[in-house]
N, C-alpha and C positions, 0 to 999 in steps of 0.2 A: 661290668667291666668299665672302668674309666677312658677316655677318650685320650688318642695319642697325638700328644702335644709337642712343638716343636720351642726348645728351652736354650737358652744361652748361658751358661755357668762361668765365672771369672772368680778367681783365686787368689789371693798373694801372700805366698808362703816367707815365711822367717828369712830370714838373711844369714842363718846362721845352718839353717838345711843344706846339706849336702844334696849333690846331683841325684843320687841313690835315694834319698829320703822326698825327694820329689816325685822319682818314679814310682815308689811305693805308694804313697797318696794316689797317683795317679791309677795306679794296680787298683788300689782299692775304690775309687770310684766307677772302674771299671764292673769291679765284681760286685757292685749296686744295682748297676743299672745290669746287669743280666742276670742277677735276682728275683727284679720288678721287670722281666723281657723288656726292657728299653735297647735301644742302640747310641752307642757313640759315633757321631755322623763325623763328628773333625775335630781336632787336638791342636793346638796351636801354643804353643812354650815363647811367650816373648820375651824369656831372658830376665836378668837383674837388671830394673828400673828403680830410679830413684822417685819417694814419694814424694804427695801434694806436700802434706805435712808429717810430721811426724805422728807414727802407730806404736805406744806401749813402746819409748823408747827406740822404734826402729824408724830410720830414714830411707831405706831401699829395701827391697822385695821382689821375689822370682815372680812375676805374673802368668798365669795359666789359662788360656780362654776355650773352651771346652763346649761344642754344641750337641745338643742329649736330644732325640727323640721316646719320648714317657709317658705316662700316665701323670696325675698330680702326688699319688701316694709315691712313688720313686722319687719325684724330686722333695718331696717330705724326708725321706728320709736320708738322702744326698744334704740337704739342709742339717736336719739334725746330727749327721755324722760330721758332718763340716764344723759345726760349734763345739763340739768338743776335743776336735785335733789339736793340740797347743802349738803345733809347726805353721798354721793356718793365721795371717795377721788380718785378713778379710774376704769376704765373698760374698758375690751378688749371682743370686738367681735372678733372671728374667725373662718370659713368655716372648718367643719373637712370632709366633708364627701367624699372631692377628696383624703383625705389622709389615709380616710379608704379604698378606692377603689384600692388606689395602694398599698397599707398592703396585699388585698385580690387576687390582681394578683400577688405578691410579693410571696405571700402561695403559690397558686395553681402553680405559676413558679418550685416551691422547691417544691412542693411534686410527679412533674413529671419529673423533672429531678431524684429525687431519685428512682421513678417507674422505669426509663427509665434503670438507673444504675444495679437496683438487678436484672430485670430480663435478662439484659444483666452479670449479674454475674450467671444465673440460679438459682436465688429466686424470690419467689413468689413477685409481685409490693408492697404489705404491709406488713409493719414487722407483723410478728407473736405475740401476746401477752406475748408470752413467751421470744420475744428477750427484752431485755435492750440498753438500750444506758450508755455507760462505767460504767456499773457495772463488775466487773471479779469477779469468785467464786476464793475461796482460795486457789480450789486445781489447780485453772491455775496461780496460782505465780509460778513465774520466780525464788522467793529466798527461795524455799522451801531448807531446812538445813540450814540456814543462819544465823540465829537469833542468836545475840552473838557473831558474828564475827564485830571487828572491821576494819576500812580502813585505811590503811597507804596513807600518803600522802609525 
């Protein structure tokens, strides 16, 4: 059996399609996912938007984004079905699990580097809740007593 991976599916539906037609497309995709033992993690309907360029005499379309967990065979079948569906102008399937792993690894490396630097300075490895980045109290201001002073150039 194939590995379960996470994919992002984006498709643009023709502006002539009704909300009911878009719901039927979504149902078809859901049925394919269930048939291949996948899961539909998230669905976002971005609504009707203007296209960057004209596609087949269409200047706008309804964007739908779905996050799917499943096998490669599942995505091949979804891709095949979307290609033959007339109401879909364009679609794109992207595997995102590798990107998520890279992001998690980078986040862990940053955290480890931060902890190592903090311990080298004699601080606890994790920042305390009272420590905030980028915020300075008004008492620490370097320009105390400098209000109203103009700088000459």
